[in-house]
C-alpha positions as protocol buffer text, in pm:
chain_id: "A"
residue {
  index: 1
  type: UNK
  ca { x: -3006 y: 3200 z: 3797 }
}
residue {
  index: 2
  type: UNK
  ca { x: -2695 y: 3223 z: 4012 }
}
residue {
  index: 3
  type: UNK
  ca { x: -2660 y: 2852 z: 3984 }
}
residue {
  index: 4
  type: UNK
  ca { x: -2691 y: 2872 z: 3592 }
}
residue {
  index: 5
  type: UNK
  ca { x: -2381 y: 3065 z: 3536 }
}
residue {
  index: 6
  type: UNK
  ca { x: -2150 y: 2790 z: 3729 }
}
residue {
  index: 7
  type: UNK
  ca { x: -2327 y: 2508 z: 3560 }
}
residue {
  index: 8
  type: UNK
  ca { x: -2260 y: 2655 z: 3251 }
}
residue {
  index: 9
  type: UNK
  ca { x: -1919 y: 2708 z: 3306 }
}
residue {
  index: 10
  type: UNK
  ca { x: -1865 y: 2346 z: 3429 }
}
residue {
  index: 11
  type: UNK
  ca { x: -2040 y: 2240 z: 3098 }
}
residue {
  index: 12
  type: UNK
  ca { x: -1798 y: 2453 z: 2878 }
}
residue {
  index: 13
  type: UNK
  ca { x: -1502 y: 2338 z: 3082 }
}
residue {
  index: 14
  type: UNK
  ca { x: -1617 y: 1967 z: 3017 }
}
residue {
  index: 15
  type: UNK
  ca { x: -1689 y: 2025 z: 2647 }
}
residue {
  index: 16
  type: UNK
  ca { x: -1366 y: 2196 z: 2604 }
}
residue {
  index: 17
  type: UNK
  ca { x: -1179 y: 1915 z: 2794 }
}
residue {
  index: 18
  type: UNK
  ca { x: -1350 y: 1644 z: 2580 }
}
residue {
  index: 19
  type: UNK
  ca { x: -1244 y: 1835 z: 2269 }
}
residue {
  index: 20
  type: UNK
  ca { x: -882 y: 1835 z: 2361 }
}
residue {
  index: 21
  type: UNK
  ca { x: -884 y: 1481 z: 2450 }
}
residue {
  index: 22
  type: UNK
  ca { x: -1033 y: 1370 z: 2104 }
}
residue {
  index: 23
  type: UNK
  ca { x: -848 y: 1607 z: 1878 }
}
residue {
  index: 24
  type: UNK
  ca { x: -582 y: 1452 z: 1648 }
}
residue {
  index: 25
  type: UNK
  ca { x: -240 y: 1464 z: 1788 }
}
residue {
  index: 26
  type: UNK
  ca { x: 17 y: 1402 z: 1501 }
}
residue {
  index: 27
  type: UNK
  ca { x: 273 y: 1281 z: 1738 }
}
residue {
  index: 28
  type: UNK
  ca { x: 73 y: 1004 z: 1884 }
}
residue {
  index: 29
  type: UNK
  ca { x: -127 y: 897 z: 1564 }
}
residue {
  index: 30
  type: UNK
  ca { x: -48 y: 564 z: 1379 }
}
residue {
  index: 31
  type: UNK
  ca { x: 101 y: 652 z: 1075 }
}
residue {
  index: 32
  type: UNK
  ca { x: -202 y: 549 z: 862 }
}
residue {
  index: 33
  type: UNK
  ca { x: -380 y: 803 z: 1007 }
}
residue {
  index: 34
  type: UNK
  ca { x: -115 y: 1082 z: 968 }
}
residue {
  index: 35
  type: UNK
  ca { x: -217 y: 1364 z: 731 }
}
residue {
  index: 36
  type: UNK
  ca { x: 4 y: 1372 z: 419 }
}
residue {
  index: 37
  type: UNK
  ca { x: -124 y: 1707 z: 337 }
}
residue {
  index: 38
  type: UNK
  ca { x: 231 y: 1888 z: 356 }
}
residue {
  index: 39
  type: UNK
  ca { x: 535 y: 1895 z: 158 }
}
residue {
  index: 40
  type: UNK
  ca { x: 744 y: 1723 z: 442 }
}
residue {
  index: 41
  type: UNK
  ca { x: 531 y: 1422 z: 479 }
}
residue {
  index: 42
  type: UNK
  ca { x: 524 y: 1097 z: 296 }
}
residue {
  index: 43
  type: UNK
  ca { x: 332 y: 767 z: 293 }
}
residue {
  index: 44
  type: UNK
  ca { x: 507 y: 524 z: 547 }
}
residue {
  index: 45
  type: UNK
  ca { x: 575 y: 230 z: 269 }
}
residue {
  index: 46
  type: UNK
  ca { x: 606 y: -15 z: 569 }
}
residue {
  index: 47
  type: UNK
  ca { x: 283 y: 61 z: 725 }
}
residue {
  index: 48
  type: UNK
  ca { x: 106 y: 63 z: 366 }
}
residue {
  index: 49
  type: UNK
  ca { x: 267 y: -267 z: 277 }
}
residue {
  index: 50
  type: UNK
  ca { x: 172 y: -440 z: 628 }
}
residue {
  index: 51
  type: UNK
  ca { x: -184 y: -294 z: 575 }
}
residue {
  index: 52
  type: UNK
  ca { x: -223 y: -411 z: 208 }
}
residue {
  index: 53
  type: UNK
  ca { x: -75 y: -756 z: 289 }
}
residue {
  index: 54
  type: UNK
  ca { x: -292 y: -822 z: 576 }
}
residue {
  index: 55
  type: UNK
  ca { x: -579 y: -720 z: 363 }
}
residue {
  index: 56
  type: UNK
  ca { x: -433 y: -999 z: 118 }
}
residue {
  index: 57
  type: UNK
  ca { x: -401 y: -1266 z: 367 }
}
residue {
  index: 58
  type: UNK
  ca { x: -758 y: -1213 z: 469 }
}
residue {
  index: 59
  type: UNK
  ca { x: -867 y: -1266 z: 103 }
}
residue {
  index: 60
  type: UNK
  ca { x: -659 y: -1565 z: 22 }
}
residue {
  index: 61
  type: UNK
  ca { x: -361 y: -1369 z: -140 }
}
residue {
  index: 62
  type: UNK
  ca { x: 13 y: -1371 z: -52 }
}
residue {
  index: 63
  type: UNK
  ca { x: 154 y: -1076 z: 100 }
}
residue {
  index: 64
  type: UNK
  ca { x: 359 y: -823 z: -107 }
}
residue {
  index: 65
  type: UNK
  ca { x: 721 y: -691 z: -58 }
}
residue {
  index: 66
  type: UNK
  ca { x: 827 y: -360 z: -146 }
}
residue {
  index: 67
  type: UNK
  ca { x: 1047 y: -353 z: -449 }
}
residue {
  index: 68
  type: UNK
  ca { x: 1294 y: -75 z: -475 }
}
residue {
  index: 69
  type: UNK
  ca { x: 1241 y: -15 z: -846 }
}
residue {
  index: 70
  type: UNK
  ca { x: 870 y: -32 z: -820 }
}
residue {
  index: 71
  type: UNK
  ca { x: 892 y: 210 z: -539 }
}
residue {
  index: 72
  type: UNK
  ca { x: 1089 y: 470 z: -748 }
}
residue {
  index: 73
  type: UNK
  ca { x: 825 y: 425 z: -1024 }
}
residue {
  index: 74
  type: UNK
  ca { x: 548 y: 491 z: -810 }
}
residue {
  index: 75
  type: UNK
  ca { x: 739 y: 805 z: -646 }
}
residue {
  index: 76
  type: UNK
  ca { x: 772 y: 945 z: -1025 }
}
residue {
  index: 77
  type: UNK
  ca { x: 418 y: 869 z: -1115 }
}
residue {
  index: 78
  type: UNK
  ca { x: 293 y: 1038 z: -796 }
}
residue {
  index: 79
  type: UNK
  ca { x: 502 y: 1324 z: -866 }
}
residue {
  index: 80
  type: UNK
  ca { x: 405 y: 1348 z: -1223 }
}
residue {
  index: 81
  type: UNK
  ca { x: 36 y: 1338 z: -1115 }
}
residue {
  index: 82
  type: UNK
  ca { x: 86 y: 1622 z: -878 }
}
residue {
  index: 83
  type: UNK
  ca { x: 258 y: 1834 z: -1134 }
}
residue {
  index: 84
  type: UNK
  ca { x: -22 y: 1769 z: -1386 }
}
residue {
  index: 85
  type: UNK
  ca { x: -279 y: 1838 z: -1126 }
}
residue {
  index: 86
  type: UNK
  ca { x: -478 y: 1523 z: -1235 }
}
residue {
  index: 87
  type: UNK
  ca { x: -464 y: 1160 z: -1197 }
}
residue {
  index: 88
  type: UNK
  ca { x: -299 y: 936 z: -1458 }
}
residue {
  index: 89
  type: UNK
  ca { x: -470 y: 689 z: -1653 }
}
residue {
  index: 90
  type: UNK
  ca { x: -386 y: 320 z: -1487 }
}
residue {
  index: 91
  type: UNK
  ca { x: -388 y: 163 z: -1832 }
}
residue {
  index: 92
  type: UNK
  ca { x: -104 y: 408 z: -1955 }
}
residue {
  index: 93
  type: UNK
  ca { x: 94 y: 362 z: -1625 }
}
residue {
  index: 94
  type: UNK
  ca { x: 34 y: -33 z: -1637 }
}
residue {
  index: 95
  type: UNK
  ca { x: 184 y: -43 z: -1989 }
}
residue {
  index: 96
  type: UNK
  ca { x: 489 y: 166 z: -1907 }
}
residue {
  index: 97
  type: UNK
  ca { x: 563 y: -64 z: -1616 }
}
residue {
  index: 98
  type: UNK
  ca { x: 504 y: -376 z: -1821 }
}
residue {
  index: 99
  type: UNK
  ca { x: 751 y: -234 z: -2093 }
}
residue {
  index: 100
  type: UNK
  ca { x: 1013 y: -189 z: -1810 }
}
residue {
  index: 101
  type: UNK
  ca { x: 993 y: -573 z: -1772 }
}
residue {
  index: 102
  type: UNK
  ca { x: 743 y: -598 z: -1486 }
}
residue {
  index: 103
  type: UNK
  ca { x: 479 y: -909 z: -1534 }
}
residue {
  index: 104
  type: UNK
  ca { x: 144 y: -873 z: -1435 }
}
residue {
  index: 105
  type: UNK
  ca { x: 171 y: -488 z: -1367 }
}
residue {
  index: 106
  type: UNK
  ca { x: -113 y: -289 z: -1248 }
}
residue {
  index: 107
  type: UNK
  ca { x: -175 y: 32 z: -1086 }
}
residue {
  index: 108
  type: UNK
  ca { x: -411 y: 239 z: -829 }
}
residue {
  index: 109
  type: UNK
  ca { x: -363 y: 591 z: -924 }
}
residue {
  index: 110
  type: UNK
  ca { x: -570 y: 832 z: -725 }
}
residue {
  index: 111
  type: UNK
  ca { x: -596 y: 1170 z: -570 }
}
residue {
  index: 112
  type: UNK
  ca { x: -792 y: 1354 z: -278 }
}
residue {
  index: 113
  type: UNK
  ca { x: -697 y: 1078 z: 5 }
}
residue {
  index: 114
  type: UNK
  ca { x: -519 y: 1272 z: 286 }
}
residue {
  index: 115
  type: UNK
  ca { x: -412 y: 969 z: 487 }
}
residue {
  index: 116
  type: UNK
  ca { x: -297 y: 608 z: 409 }
}
residue {
  index: 117
  type: UNK
  ca { x: -623 y: 498 z: 604 }
}
residue {
  index: 118
  type: UNK
  ca { x: -849 y: 695 z: 378 }
}
residue {
  index: 119
  type: UNK
  ca { x: -669 y: 566 z: 54 }
}
residue {
  index: 120
  type: UNK
  ca { x: -702 y: 211 z: 170 }
}
residue {
  index: 121
  type: UNK
  ca { x: -1064 y: 223 z: 259 }
}
residue {
  index: 122
  type: UNK
  ca { x: -1130 y: 407 z: -70 }
}
residue {
  index: 123
  type: UNK
  ca { x: -945 y: 135 z: -284 }
}
residue {
  index: 124
  type: UNK
  ca { x: -1108 y: -143 z: -77 }
}
residue {
  index: 125
  type: UNK
  ca { x: -1465 y: -5 z: -164 }
}
residue {
  index: 126
  type: UNK
  ca { x: -1390 y: 31 z: -524 }
}
residue {
  index: 127
  type: UNK
  ca { x: -1395 y: -285 z: -729 }
}
residue {
  index: 128
  type: UNK
  ca { x: -1125 y: -196 z: -981 }
}
residue {
  index: 129
  type: UNK
  ca { x: -888 y: -80 z: -708 }
}
residue {
  index: 130
  type: UNK
  ca { x: -973 y: -362 z: -463 }
}
residue {
  index: 131
  type: UNK
  ca { x: -883 y: -594 z: -771 }
}
residue {
  index: 132
  type: UNK
  ca { x: -523 y: -455 z: -800 }
}
residue {
  index: 133
  type: UNK
  ca { x: -475 y: -476 z: -432 }
}
residue {
  index: 134
  type: UNK
  ca { x: -595 y: -847 z: -463 }
}
residue {
  index: 135
  type: UNK
  ca { x: -417 y: -945 z: -766 }
}
residue {
  index: 136
  type: UNK
  ca { x: -325 y: -1315 z: -716 }
}
residue {
  index: 137
  type: UNK
  ca { x: -34 y: -1304 z: -917 }
}
residue {
  index: 138
  type: UNK
  ca { x: 124 y: -986 z: -756 }
}
residue {
  index: 139
  type: UNK
  ca { x: 423 y: -1046 z: -519 }
}
residue {
  index: 140
  type: UNK
  ca { x: 588 y: -680 z: -534 }
}
residue {
  index: 141
  type: UNK
  ca { x: 466 y: -332 z: -459 }
}
residue {
  index: 142
  type: UNK
  ca { x: 567 y: 20 z: -477 }
}
residue {
  index: 143
  type: UNK
  ca { x: 345 y: 303 z: -332 }
}
residue {
  index: 144
  type: UNK
  ca { x: 408 y: 684 z: -315 }
}
residue {
  index: 145
  type: UNK
  ca { x: 218 y: 997 z: -260 }
}
residue {
  index: 146
  type: UNK
  ca { x: 296 y: 1345 z: -373 }
}
residue {
  index: 147
  type: UNK
  ca { x: 164 y: 1675 z: -234 }
}
residue {
  index: 148
  type: UNK
  ca { x: 28 y: 1956 z: -461 }
}
residue {
  index: 149
  type: UNK
  ca { x: -73 y: 2247 z: -221 }
}
residue {
  index: 150
  type: UNK
  ca { x: -242 y: 2444 z: -505 }
}
residue {
  index: 151
  type: UNK
  ca { x: -448 y: 2147 z: -606 }
}
residue {
  index: 152
  type: UNK
  ca { x: -809 y: 2056 z: -530 }
}
residue {
  index: 153
  type: UNK
  ca { x: -702 y: 1702 z: -460 }
}
residue {
  index: 154
  type: UNK
  ca { x: -391 y: 1804 z: -245 }
}
residue {
  index: 155
  type: UNK
  ca { x: -256 y: 1466 z: -237 }
}
residue {
  index: 156
  type: UNK
  ca { x: -195 y: 1225 z: -517 }
}
residue {
  index: 157
  type: UNK
  ca { x: -145 y: 833 z: -483 }
}
residue {
  index: 158
  type: UNK
  ca { x: 34 y: 574 z: -685 }
}
residue {
  index: 159
  type: UNK
  ca { x: 41 y: 216 z: -609 }
}
residue {
  index: 160
  type: UNK
  ca { x: 181 y: -32 z: -833 }
}
residue {
  index: 161
  type: UNK
  ca { x: 190 y: -409 z: -811 }
}
residue {
  index: 162
  type: UNK
  ca { x: 350 y: -674 z: -1021 }
}
residue {
  index: 163
  type: UNK
  ca { x: 477 y: -1038 z: -1013 }
}
């Protein structure tokens, strides 16, 4: 029994050391894994563009460029969804973006993904969202998040693509 205490202590130290080594460290994580669940964080548009463009290239589509006007529209839409506490209808947003003069406009509007990696994975695994990311005619994009602390979703996403 005397040996059990040191063994238990060593095991506890080992387990706690492992937990510290594998716990997320926001300072060292790639931005695609950073939680966007605070009002002071936002999606890294460059990382998002690079991730979506690589996915497009792997599927035979051209990469996207971040368009400043689409970016502002995505920011506005994400904020509107957060204020309404629900995702918008992509048909409505697509029509509004088209009325502003964008051809081939489409949108991924969602909520509840807390990181860029989660949003990308969710969109990739959903046929309608995947189709937006892989739209062959798209060449421009805007992507934004908005944080709503009182919402069950917490983070709202708007990805807009167009020719």
